[in-house]
PATOR-770589 format. One record per residue (C-alpha): residue number from 1; residue in one letter; z, x, y. Coordinates in Angstrom, 3 decimals. Example, Ala and Ser with C-alpha at 12.3 -4.5 7.8 and 13.67 -1.06 7.14 Angstrom:
site lumpa: 1&zalum: A&w: 7.800&u: 12.300&v: -4.500
site lumpa: 2&zalum: S&w: 7.140&u: 13.670&v: -1.060
END
This chain:
site lumpa: 1&zalum: M&w: 0.000&u: 0.000&v: 0.000
site lumpa: 2&zalum: S&w: 0.921&u: 2.789&v: 2.407
site lumpa: 3&zalum: G&w: -2.403&u: 4.443&v: 1.547
site lumpa: 4&zalum: N&w: -4.283&u: 1.275&v: 2.538
site lumpa: 5&zalum: R&w: -2.363&u: 1.147&v: 5.821
site lumpa: 6&zalum: F&w: -3.339&u: 4.758&v: 6.478
site lumpa: 7&zalum: V&w: -7.052&u: 4.029&v: 5.849
site lumpa: 8&zalum: I&w: -6.986&u: 0.899&v: 8.012
site lumpa: 9&zalum: G&w: -5.177&u: 2.774&v: 10.761
site lumpa: 10&zalum: A&w: -7.670&u: 5.616&v: 10.616
site lumpa: 11&zalum: L&w: -10.612&u: 3.226&v: 10.791
site lumpa: 12&zalum: T&w: -9.066&u: 1.367&v: 13.716
site lumpa: 13&zalum: A&w: -8.475&u: 4.609&v: 15.577
site lumpa: 14&zalum: A&w: -12.045&u: 5.695&v: 14.905
site lumpa: 15&zalum: C&w: -13.397&u: 2.394&v: 16.208
site lumpa: 16&zalum: V&w: -11.263&u: 2.633&v: 19.337
site lumpa: 17&zalum: A&w: -12.374&u: 6.207&v: 19.895
site lumpa: 18&zalum: F&w: -15.998&u: 5.257&v: 19.384
site lumpa: 19&zalum: G&w: -15.611&u: 2.448&v: 21.887
site lumpa: 20&zalum: I&w: -14.078&u: 4.807&v: 24.439
site lumpa: 21&zalum: I&w: -16.851&u: 7.369&v: 23.923
site lumpa: 22&zalum: G&w: -19.524&u: 4.667&v: 24.097
site lumpa: 23&zalum: G&w: -18.001&u: 3.286&v: 27.282
site lumpa: 24&zalum: A&w: -17.855&u: 6.736&v: 28.825
site lumpa: 25&zalum: Q&w: -21.504&u: 7.347&v: 27.929
site lumpa: 26&zalum: A&w: -22.505&u: 4.080&v: 29.555
site lumpa: 27&zalum: Q&w: -20.542&u: 4.859&v: 32.728
site lumpa: 28&zalum: S&w: -22.201&u: 8.255&v: 33.101
site lumpa: 29&zalum: Y&w: -25.673&u: 6.958&v: 32.226
site lumpa: 30&zalum: P&w: -28.131&u: 8.160&v: 33.268
site lumpa: 31&zalum: S&w: -27.234&u: 11.808&v: 33.784
site lumpa: 32&zalum: K&w: -30.658&u: 13.349&v: 33.062
site lumpa: 33&zalum: T&w: -34.381&u: 12.584&v: 33.011
site lumpa: 34&zalum: I&w: -35.491&u: 9.412&v: 31.194
site lumpa: 35&zalum: K&w: -38.720&u: 9.508&v: 29.212
site lumpa: 36&zalum: I&w: -40.960&u: 6.482&v: 28.636
site lumpa: 37&zalum: I&w: -43.407&u: 6.992&v: 25.790
site lumpa: 38&zalum: V&w: -46.696&u: 5.139&v: 26.289
site lumpa: 39&zalum: P&w: -48.592&u: 4.640&v: 22.995
site lumpa: 40&zalum: S&w: -52.005&u: 4.584&v: 24.697
site lumpa: 41&zalum: T&w: -54.338&u: 7.001&v: 26.426
site lumpa: 42&zalum: P&w: -53.861&u: 8.316&v: 29.972
site lumpa: 43&zalum: G&w: -55.802&u: 6.273&v: 32.499
site lumpa: 44&zalum: S&w: -55.584&u: 3.042&v: 30.511
site lumpa: 45&zalum: P&w: -54.275&u: -0.139&v: 32.192
site lumpa: 46&zalum: V&w: -51.064&u: 0.116&v: 30.148
site lumpa: 47&zalum: D&w: -50.607&u: 3.729&v: 31.249
site lumpa: 48&zalum: A&w: -51.142&u: 2.760&v: 34.902
site lumpa: 49&zalum: L&w: -48.583&u: -0.043&v: 34.586
site lumpa: 50&zalum: A&w: -46.019&u: 2.314&v: 33.039
site lumpa: 51&zalum: R&w: -46.404&u: 4.833&v: 35.856
site lumpa: 52&zalum: V&w: -45.915&u: 2.157&v: 38.511
site lumpa: 53&zalum: V&w: -42.761&u: 0.895&v: 36.786
site lumpa: 54&zalum: A&w: -41.393&u: 4.434&v: 36.315
site lumpa: 55&zalum: Q&w: -41.963&u: 5.239&v: 39.980
site lumpa: 56&zalum: H&w: -39.986&u: 2.199&v: 41.096
site lumpa: 57&zalum: M&w: -37.205&u: 2.661&v: 38.504
site lumpa: 58&zalum: Q&w: -36.312&u: 6.200&v: 39.624
site lumpa: 59&zalum: P&w: -34.448&u: 5.364&v: 42.861
site lumpa: 60&zalum: R&w: -32.567&u: 2.570&v: 41.114
site lumpa: 61&zalum: L&w: -31.360&u: 4.841&v: 38.317
site lumpa: 62&zalum: G&w: -30.896&u: 7.998&v: 40.380
site lumpa: 63&zalum: Q&w: -32.821&u: 10.092&v: 37.840
site lumpa: 64&zalum: S&w: -36.423&u: 11.073&v: 37.180
site lumpa: 65&zalum: V&w: -38.392&u: 8.744&v: 34.897
site lumpa: 66&zalum: V&w: -41.365&u: 10.480&v: 33.303
site lumpa: 67&zalum: I&w: -44.286&u: 9.211&v: 31.226
site lumpa: 68&zalum: E&w: -45.407&u: 10.786&v: 27.966
site lumpa: 69&zalum: N&w: -48.627&u: 9.509&v: 26.345
site lumpa: 70&zalum: R&w: -48.700&u: 9.380&v: 22.547
site lumpa: 71&zalum: P&w: -51.772&u: 7.329&v: 21.562
site lumpa: 72&zalum: G&w: -53.138&u: 6.766&v: 18.070
site lumpa: 73&zalum: G&w: -52.293&u: 5.050&v: 14.826
site lumpa: 74&zalum: G&w: -52.650&u: 1.577&v: 16.305
site lumpa: 75&zalum: M&w: -49.835&u: 2.502&v: 18.704
site lumpa: 76&zalum: S&w: -47.600&u: 3.381&v: 15.748
site lumpa: 77&zalum: I&w: -47.317&u: 7.089&v: 16.644
site lumpa: 78&zalum: G&w: -45.608&u: 6.387&v: 19.942
site lumpa: 79&zalum: G&w: -43.650&u: 3.481&v: 18.513
site lumpa: 80&zalum: K&w: -42.243&u: 5.512&v: 15.635
site lumpa: 81&zalum: A&w: -41.275&u: 8.360&v: 17.978
site lumpa: 82&zalum: V&w: -39.022&u: 6.001&v: 19.924
site lumpa: 83&zalum: A&w: -37.781&u: 3.979&v: 16.942
site lumpa: 84&zalum: F&w: -36.183&u: 7.110&v: 15.464
site lumpa: 85&zalum: A&w: -35.193&u: 8.839&v: 18.704
site lumpa: 86&zalum: A&w: -31.534&u: 9.250&v: 19.643
site lumpa: 87&zalum: P&w: -30.228&u: 5.806&v: 20.715
site lumpa: 88&zalum: D&w: -28.894&u: 7.054&v: 24.033
site lumpa: 89&zalum: G&w: -31.255&u: 5.430&v: 26.551
site lumpa: 90&zalum: Y&w: -33.187&u: 8.594&v: 27.389
site lumpa: 91&zalum: T&w: -36.246&u: 7.879&v: 25.231
site lumpa: 92&zalum: L&w: -37.865&u: 4.509&v: 25.836
site lumpa: 93&zalum: L&w: -41.089&u: 2.817&v: 24.747
site lumpa: 94&zalum: L&w: -43.675&u: 0.982&v: 26.814
site lumpa: 95&zalum: V&w: -44.226&u: -1.889&v: 24.402
site lumpa: 96&zalum: H&w: -47.540&u: -3.738&v: 24.078
site lumpa: 97&zalum: N&w: -47.755&u: -7.027&v: 22.185
site lumpa: 98&zalum: G&w: -50.210&u: -5.259&v: 19.848
site lumpa: 99&zalum: L&w: -47.182&u: -3.767&v: 18.081
site lumpa: 100&zalum: Y&w: -46.551&u: -7.227&v: 16.631
site lumpa: 101&zalum: F&w: -50.089&u: -7.946&v: 15.378
site lumpa: 102&zalum: G&w: -49.204&u: -6.703&v: 11.887
site lumpa: 103&zalum: L&w: -52.321&u: -4.523&v: 11.695
site lumpa: 104&zalum: T&w: -50.444&u: -1.321&v: 10.806
site lumpa: 105&zalum: P&w: -48.100&u: -2.223&v: 7.928
site lumpa: 106&zalum: N&w: -47.579&u: 1.459&v: 7.068
site lumpa: 107&zalum: A&w: -46.491&u: 2.422&v: 10.574
site lumpa: 108&zalum: G&w: -43.265&u: 3.930&v: 9.220
site lumpa: 109&zalum: Y&w: -40.951&u: 1.689&v: 11.245
site lumpa: 110&zalum: D&w: -40.292&u: -1.981&v: 11.979
site lumpa: 111&zalum: P&w: -40.853&u: -2.862&v: 15.668
site lumpa: 112&zalum: V&w: -38.451&u: -5.809&v: 15.360
site lumpa: 113&zalum: K&w: -35.610&u: -4.066&v: 13.498
site lumpa: 114&zalum: N&w: -35.918&u: -0.509&v: 14.838
site lumpa: 115&zalum: L&w: -36.383&u: -1.311&v: 18.528
site lumpa: 116&zalum: T&w: -34.245&u: -3.198&v: 21.035
site lumpa: 117&zalum: L&w: -36.091&u: -4.913&v: 23.855
site lumpa: 118&zalum: V&w: -34.772&u: -3.869&v: 27.261
site lumpa: 119&zalum: A&w: -36.894&u: -6.077&v: 29.525
site lumpa: 120&zalum: V&w: -40.307&u: -7.724&v: 29.715
site lumpa: 121&zalum: L&w: -42.557&u: -6.412&v: 32.499
site lumpa: 122&zalum: A&w: -45.931&u: -8.092&v: 32.849
site lumpa: 123&zalum: E&w: -48.587&u: -10.378&v: 31.435
site lumpa: 124&zalum: W&w: -52.321&u: -10.626&v: 32.061
site lumpa: 125&zalum: N&w: -55.698&u: -11.938&v: 30.924
site lumpa: 126&zalum: H&w: -59.051&u: -10.270&v: 30.361
site lumpa: 127&zalum: V&w: -62.627&u: -10.506&v: 31.531
site lumpa: 128&zalum: L&w: -65.589&u: -10.304&v: 29.162
site lumpa: 129&zalum: V&w: -68.277&u: -7.991&v: 30.506
site lumpa: 130&zalum: V&w: -71.637&u: -6.745&v: 29.268
site lumpa: 131&zalum: R&w: -73.880&u: -3.877&v: 30.335
site lumpa: 132&zalum: S&w: -75.744&u: -4.566&v: 33.562
site lumpa: 133&zalum: D&w: -79.129&u: -4.321&v: 31.786
site lumpa: 134&zalum: F&w: -78.040&u: -6.494&v: 28.846
site lumpa: 135&zalum: P&w: -80.159&u: -9.699&v: 28.694
site lumpa: 136&zalum: P&w: -77.446&u: -12.396&v: 28.136
site lumpa: 137&zalum: K&w: -75.837&u: -13.827&v: 31.266
site lumpa: 138&zalum: T&w: -73.436&u: -16.327&v: 29.650
site lumpa: 139&zalum: V&w: -71.256&u: -16.374&v: 26.540
site lumpa: 140&zalum: R&w: -73.563&u: -18.832&v: 24.796
site lumpa: 141&zalum: E&w: -76.554&u: -16.625&v: 25.598
site lumpa: 142&zalum: L&w: -74.607&u: -13.646&v: 24.235
site lumpa: 143&zalum: I&w: -73.920&u: -15.430&v: 20.949
site lumpa: 144&zalum: A&w: -77.527&u: -16.620&v: 20.655
site lumpa: 145&zalum: Y&w: -78.771&u: -13.079&v: 21.320
site lumpa: 146&zalum: A&w: -76.377&u: -11.631&v: 18.731
site lumpa: 147&zalum: K&w: -77.531&u: -14.131&v: 16.112
site lumpa: 148&zalum: T&w: -81.171&u: -13.298&v: 16.847
site lumpa: 149&zalum: N&w: -80.366&u: -9.582&v: 16.615
site lumpa: 150&zalum: P&w: -77.740&u: -9.368&v: 13.845
site lumpa: 151&zalum: G&w: -75.663&u: -6.199&v: 13.841
site lumpa: 152&zalum: K&w: -77.341&u: -4.779&v: 16.931
site lumpa: 153&zalum: V&w: -74.892&u: -5.991&v: 19.598
site lumpa: 154&zalum: T&w: -71.916&u: -3.609&v: 19.850
site lumpa: 155&zalum: F&w: -68.393&u: -4.445&v: 20.977
site lumpa: 156&zalum: G&w: -65.995&u: -1.664&v: 22.036
site lumpa: 157&zalum: F&w: -62.188&u: -1.951&v: 22.220
site lumpa: 158&zalum: G&w: -58.932&u: -0.041&v: 21.954
site lumpa: 159&zalum: A&w: -57.579&u: -0.308&v: 18.411
site lumpa: 160&zalum: S&w: -54.703&u: -2.791&v: 17.865
site lumpa: 161&zalum: T&w: -55.029&u: -4.235&v: 21.374
site lumpa: 162&zalum: T&w: -55.541&u: -7.778&v: 22.606
site lumpa: 163&zalum: P&w: -59.219&u: -7.069&v: 23.457
site lumpa: 164&zalum: Q&w: -59.791&u: -6.352&v: 19.762
site lumpa: 165&zalum: I&w: -58.275&u: -9.729&v: 18.848
site lumpa: 166&zalum: L&w: -60.360&u: -11.493&v: 21.511
site lumpa: 167&zalum: G&w: -63.615&u: -9.913&v: 20.340
site lumpa: 168&zalum: E&w: -62.953&u: -10.528&v: 16.663
site lumpa: 169&zalum: T&w: -61.933&u: -14.117&v: 17.415
site lumpa: 170&zalum: L&w: -65.241&u: -14.644&v: 19.234
site lumpa: 171&zalum: K&w: -67.144&u: -13.235&v: 16.271
site lumpa: 172&zalum: N&w: -65.197&u: -15.334&v: 13.787
site lumpa: 173&zalum: V&w: -65.469&u: -18.697&v: 15.560
site lumpa: 174&zalum: T&w: -69.186&u: -18.282&v: 16.329
site lumpa: 175&zalum: G&w: -70.363&u: -16.508&v: 13.193
site lumpa: 176&zalum: A&w: -72.182&u: -13.925&v: 15.329
site lumpa: 177&zalum: D&w: -72.863&u: -10.582&v: 13.640
site lumpa: 178&zalum: I&w: -71.527&u: -8.183&v: 16.304
site lumpa: 179&zalum: A&w: -70.701&u: -4.587&v: 15.419
site lumpa: 180&zalum: S&w: -67.102&u: -3.570&v: 16.235
site lumpa: 181&zalum: V&w: -66.520&u: -0.071&v: 17.632
site lumpa: 182&zalum: P&w: -62.814&u: 0.927&v: 17.842
site lumpa: 183&zalum: Y&w: -61.529&u: 3.527&v: 20.317
site lumpa: 184&zalum: R&w: -58.140&u: 5.134&v: 20.853
site lumpa: 185&zalum: G&w: -58.002&u: 3.366&v: 24.229
site lumpa: 186&zalum: G&w: -59.895&u: 0.752&v: 26.205
site lumpa: 187&zalum: A&w: -60.842&u: 3.206&v: 28.952
site lumpa: 188&zalum: Q&w: -62.975&u: 5.140&v: 26.471
site lumpa: 189&zalum: A&w: -64.816&u: 1.958&v: 25.511
site lumpa: 190&zalum: I&w: -65.680&u: 1.284&v: 29.145
site lumpa: 191&zalum: T&w: -66.966&u: 4.827&v: 29.574
site lumpa: 192&zalum: D&w: -69.275&u: 4.356&v: 26.596
site lumpa: 193&zalum: M&w: -70.428&u: 0.982&v: 27.911
site lumpa: 194&zalum: L&w: -71.398&u: 2.602&v: 31.216
site lumpa: 195&zalum: G&w: -73.276&u: 5.214&v: 29.188
site lumpa: 196&zalum: G&w: -75.204&u: 2.516&v: 27.346
site lumpa: 197&zalum: R&w: -73.606&u: 3.203&v: 23.959
site lumpa: 198&zalum: I&w: -71.923&u: -0.202&v: 23.601
site lumpa: 199&zalum: D&w: -72.918&u: -3.622&v: 24.919
site lumpa: 200&zalum: M&w: -69.759&u: -5.647&v: 25.577
site lumpa: 201&zalum: N&w: -66.061&u: -5.266&v: 26.276
site lumpa: 202&zalum: F&w: -62.962&u: -7.304&v: 27.077
site lumpa: 203&zalum: G&w: -60.902&u: -5.522&v: 29.745
site lumpa: 204&zalum: T&w: -58.459&u: -6.058&v: 32.581
site lumpa: 205&zalum: T&w: -59.758&u: -7.368&v: 35.875
site lumpa: 206&zalum: A&w: -58.304&u: -4.408&v: 37.764
site lumpa: 207&zalum: M&w: -60.181&u: -1.862&v: 35.658
site lumpa: 208&zalum: L&w: -63.467&u: -3.771&v: 35.582
site lumpa: 209&zalum: L&w: -63.582&u: -5.432&v: 39.017
site lumpa: 210&zalum: P&w: -64.908&u: -2.356&v: 40.890
site lumpa: 211&zalum: L&w: -67.603&u: -1.909&v: 38.231
site lumpa: 212&zalum: I&w: -68.488&u: -5.600&v: 38.470
site lumpa: 213&zalum: Q&w: -68.712&u: -5.417&v: 42.260
site lumpa: 214&zalum: Q&w: -70.898&u: -2.301&v: 42.036
site lumpa: 215&zalum: G&w: -73.236&u: -4.029&v: 39.585
site lumpa: 216&zalum: K&w: -72.531&u: -1.501&v: 36.815
site lumpa: 217&zalum: V&w: -71.363&u: -4.240&v: 34.424
site lumpa: 218&zalum: R&w: -71.791&u: -8.024&v: 34.429
site lumpa: 219&zalum: A&w: -68.847&u: -10.414&v: 34.034
site lumpa: 220&zalum: I&w: -69.678&u: -13.459&v: 31.937
site lumpa: 221&zalum: A&w: -66.274&u: -15.033&v: 31.198
site lumpa: 222&zalum: F&w: -62.534&u: -14.856&v: 31.964
site lumpa: 223&zalum: T&w: -59.957&u: -15.464&v: 29.227
site lumpa: 224&zalum: G&w: -57.301&u: -17.206&v: 31.340
site lumpa: 225&zalum: V&w: -56.809&u: -20.966&v: 31.335
site lumpa: 226&zalum: K&w: -57.916&u: -20.893&v: 34.987
site lumpa: 227&zalum: R&w: -60.555&u: -18.790&v: 36.708
site lumpa: 228&zalum: S&w: -59.476&u: -15.451&v: 38.120
site lumpa: 229&zalum: P&w: -59.033&u: -15.506&v: 41.922
site lumpa: 230&zalum: D&w: -60.820&u: -12.138&v: 41.928
site lumpa: 231&zalum: L&w: -63.797&u: -13.649&v: 40.073
site lumpa: 232&zalum: P&w: -64.050&u: -17.270&v: 41.244
site lumpa: 233&zalum: D&w: -67.669&u: -17.618&v: 40.126
site lumpa: 234&zalum: V&w: -67.004&u: -16.439&v: 36.577
site lumpa: 235&zalum: P&w: -66.229&u: -19.308&v: 34.150
site lumpa: 236&zalum: T&w: -63.326&u: -19.177&v: 31.702
site lumpa: 237&zalum: M&w: -63.909&u: -18.861&v: 27.972
site lumpa: 238&zalum: I&w: -62.625&u: -22.414&v: 27.680
site lumpa: 239&zalum: E&w: -65.230&u: -23.622&v: 30.201
site lumpa: 240&zalum: S&w: -67.812&u: -21.682&v: 28.209
site lumpa: 241&zalum: G&w: -66.998&u: -23.823&v: 25.176
site lumpa: 242&zalum: Y&w: -64.408&u: -21.739&v: 23.340
site lumpa: 243&zalum: P&w: -60.921&u: -23.345&v: 23.484
site lumpa: 244&zalum: E&w: -59.638&u: -20.836&v: 20.910
site lumpa: 245&zalum: F&w: -58.989&u: -18.472&v: 23.815
site lumpa: 246&zalum: A&w: -56.111&u: -20.507&v: 25.263
site lumpa: 247&zalum: L&w: -53.482&u: -17.905&v: 24.297
site lumpa: 248&zalum: N&w: -50.272&u: -17.836&v: 26.325
site lumpa: 249&zalum: P&w: -49.048&u: -15.226&v: 26.888
site lumpa: 250&zalum: E&w: -52.253&u: -13.441&v: 25.953
site lumpa: 251&zalum: A&w: -51.156&u: -9.883&v: 26.633
site lumpa: 252&zalum: W&w: -47.800&u: -8.548&v: 27.756
site lumpa: 253&zalum: N&w: -45.821&u: -5.346&v: 28.174
site lumpa: 254&zalum: A&w: -42.123&u: -4.601&v: 27.922
site lumpa: 255&zalum: I&w: -39.729&u: -1.676&v: 27.706
site lumpa: 256&zalum: A&w: -37.773&u: -1.054&v: 24.512
site lumpa: 257&zalum: A&w: -35.106&u: 1.393&v: 23.361
site lumpa: 258&zalum: P&w: -34.146&u: 2.566&v: 19.858
site lumpa: 259&zalum: A&w: -31.991&u: 0.091&v: 17.939
site lumpa: 260&zalum: G&w: -28.342&u: 1.030&v: 18.260
site lumpa: 261&zalum: T&w: -28.536&u: 1.986&v: 21.925
site lumpa: 262&zalum: P&w: -25.138&u: 1.075&v: 23.507
site lumpa: 263&zalum: P&w: -25.173&u: -2.415&v: 25.037
site lumpa: 264&zalum: A&w: -23.867&u: -1.077&v: 28.346
site lumpa: 265&zalum: V&w: -26.850&u: 1.299&v: 28.561
site lumpa: 266&zalum: I&w: -29.235&u: -1.565&v: 27.772
site lumpa: 267&zalum: D&w: -27.536&u: -3.610&v: 30.506
site lumpa: 268&zalum: R&w: -27.978&u: -0.775&v: 33.009
site lumpa: 269&zalum: L&w: -31.661&u: -0.460&v: 32.182
site lumpa: 270&zalum: Y&w: -32.217&u: -4.220&v: 32.249
site lumpa: 271&zalum: A&w: -30.708&u: -4.457&v: 35.720
site lumpa: 272&zalum: A&w: -32.787&u: -1.538&v: 37.019
site lumpa: 273&zalum: V&w: -36.033&u: -2.868&v: 35.537
site lumpa: 274&zalum: N&w: -35.550&u: -6.379&v: 36.866
site lumpa: 275&zalum: E&w: -34.617&u: -5.125&v: 40.337
site lumpa: 276&zalum: T&w: -37.866&u: -3.176&v: 40.133
site lumpa: 277&zalum: L&w: -39.848&u: -6.280&v: 39.133
site lumpa: 278&zalum: E&w: -38.476&u: -8.177&v: 42.121
site lumpa: 279&zalum: S&w: -39.510&u: -5.515&v: 44.635
site lumpa: 280&zalum: P&w: -42.461&u: -6.339&v: 46.937
site lumpa: 281&zalum: G&w: -43.886&u: -2.850&v: 46.436
site lumpa: 282&zalum: L&w: -44.139&u: -3.243&v: 42.683
site lumpa: 283&zalum: K&w: -45.580&u: -6.746&v: 42.959
site lumpa: 284&zalum: A&w: -48.277&u: -5.404&v: 45.267
site lumpa: 285&zalum: S&w: -49.066&u: -2.608&v: 42.797
site lumpa: 286&zalum: F&w: -49.224&u: -5.080&v: 39.912
site lumpa: 287&zalum: A&w: -51.598&u: -7.278&v: 41.917
site lumpa: 288&zalum: Q&w: -53.907&u: -4.283&v: 42.364
site lumpa: 289&zalum: L&w: -53.817&u: -3.802&v: 38.591
site lumpa: 290&zalum: G&w: -54.704&u: -7.456&v: 38.033
site lumpa: 291&zalum: I&w: -51.457&u: -8.253&v: 36.204
site lumpa: 292&zalum: N&w: -48.566&u: -10.628&v: 36.825
site lumpa: 293&zalum: V&w: -44.840&u: -9.905&v: 36.793
site lumpa: 294&zalum: M&w: -43.183&u: -11.447&v: 33.740
site lumpa: 295&zalum: I&w: -39.388&u: -11.748&v: 33.840
site lumpa: 296&zalum: K&w: -37.219&u: -13.099&v: 31.040
site lumpa: 297&zalum: Q&w: -33.465&u: -13.556&v: 30.927
site lumpa: 298&zalum: Q&w: -31.699&u: -10.908&v: 28.869
site lumpa: 299&zalum: T&w: -30.291&u: -13.543&v: 26.525
site lumpa: 300&zalum: D&w: -33.828&u: -14.729&v: 25.707
site lumpa: 301&zalum: L&w: -35.299&u: -11.354&v: 24.750
site lumpa: 302&zalum: G&w: -34.344&u: -11.431&v: 21.076
site lumpa: 303&zalum: L&w: -35.829&u: -14.893&v: 20.590
site lumpa: 304&zalum: F&w: -38.960&u: -13.893&v: 22.514
site lumpa: 305&zalum: I&w: -39.661&u: -10.901&v: 20.263
site lumpa: 306&zalum: A&w: -38.919&u: -12.886&v: 17.101
site lumpa: 307&zalum: S&w: -41.339&u: -15.624&v: 18.181
site lumpa: 308&zalum: E&w: -44.074&u: -13.125&v: 19.137
site lumpa: 309&zalum: A&w: -43.707&u: -11.307&v: 15.806
site lumpa: 310&zalum: E&w: -44.190&u: -14.668&v: 14.094
site lumpa: 311&zalum: R&w: -46.977&u: -15.911&v: 16.395
site lumpa: 312&zalum: W&w: -49.478&u: -13.057&v: 16.288
site lumpa: 313&zalum: P&w: -50.150&u: -12.392&v: 12.573
site lumpa: 314&zalum: P&w: -51.741&u: -15.867&v: 12.017
site lumpa: 315&zalum: I&w: -53.907&u: -15.357&v: 15.140
site lumpa: 316&zalum: V&w: -54.952&u: -11.949&v: 13.822
site lumpa: 317&zalum: K&w: -55.717&u: -13.439&v: 10.399
site lumpa: 318&zalum: A&w: -57.745&u: -16.256&v: 11.992
site lumpa: 319&zalum: A&w: -59.765&u: -13.582&v: 13.787
site lumpa: 320&zalum: G&w: -60.762&u: -12.225&v: 10.379
site lumpa: 321&zalum: L&w: -58.703&u: -9.046&v: 10.618
site lumpa: 322&zalum: T&w: -56.616&u: -7.587&v: 7.815
site lumpa: 323&zalum: P&w: -53.895&u: -4.898&v: 7.915
site lumpa: 324&zalum: E&w: -55.090&u: -1.337&v: 7.327
END
């Protein structure tokens, strides 16, 4: 009996000590540079968003916030690096909803179990563009052209991104034989489209708007439920006859930390991120990127991730995609 009391006492003391240490860590956090790993290529819309957020977080945390790009593996390389990093709040992940598509079952980690969502950042839609010298001028003309020329129309996209899902959904619901060309990032697909190596692409308005205005690519549809204010003459996919594109939210980003990060550290980060999202400077920067601020209450984050992890796999399956 006395032995049991000794064990219980030791465990209690350890728990108290751990709580004191954890509390002390939280009070001193952050005391050094914070790193946000972005699982996509430099220059991509997601990368640009991360750098804007990091810039605005720094003064609120009193420490440098740096970006490290780790693309590849359907975003699993960057995701795994954070999932198994020290849970101390100094290594974070710029999360894209593509992590929950279920396309990389052998990623080596579980994005639901091994990551803790800190805060949601933004949401956005996409514009479907084709090469400026490409004959089709509407979505229906594009599909008709693809069916007349099976396998000759090429579609470029960043692997495991929403544009991939959008393009594959279009192929699946129309039966058009369009060749899919995956890239490590969407920016590379746009470069190849400008070089005439691919024919069509779904991308963010911010990245494509200057090219549209310069006549280097032609916008034929917007994926939002309403027309983009930047492209008022471009019909939505729904207006073009494809209601399957009414996805909400269609694409989003968030910041996550390794599971097991002290709650007080998560609270500190949540407060800093949401102060950042409320700042006029960040909202102006997001507007230039063609994205919208997306804020969720901290108590809703767990349910949000669980619902997204459940929502996307059936959409991916309906698009005709299978895990690799």
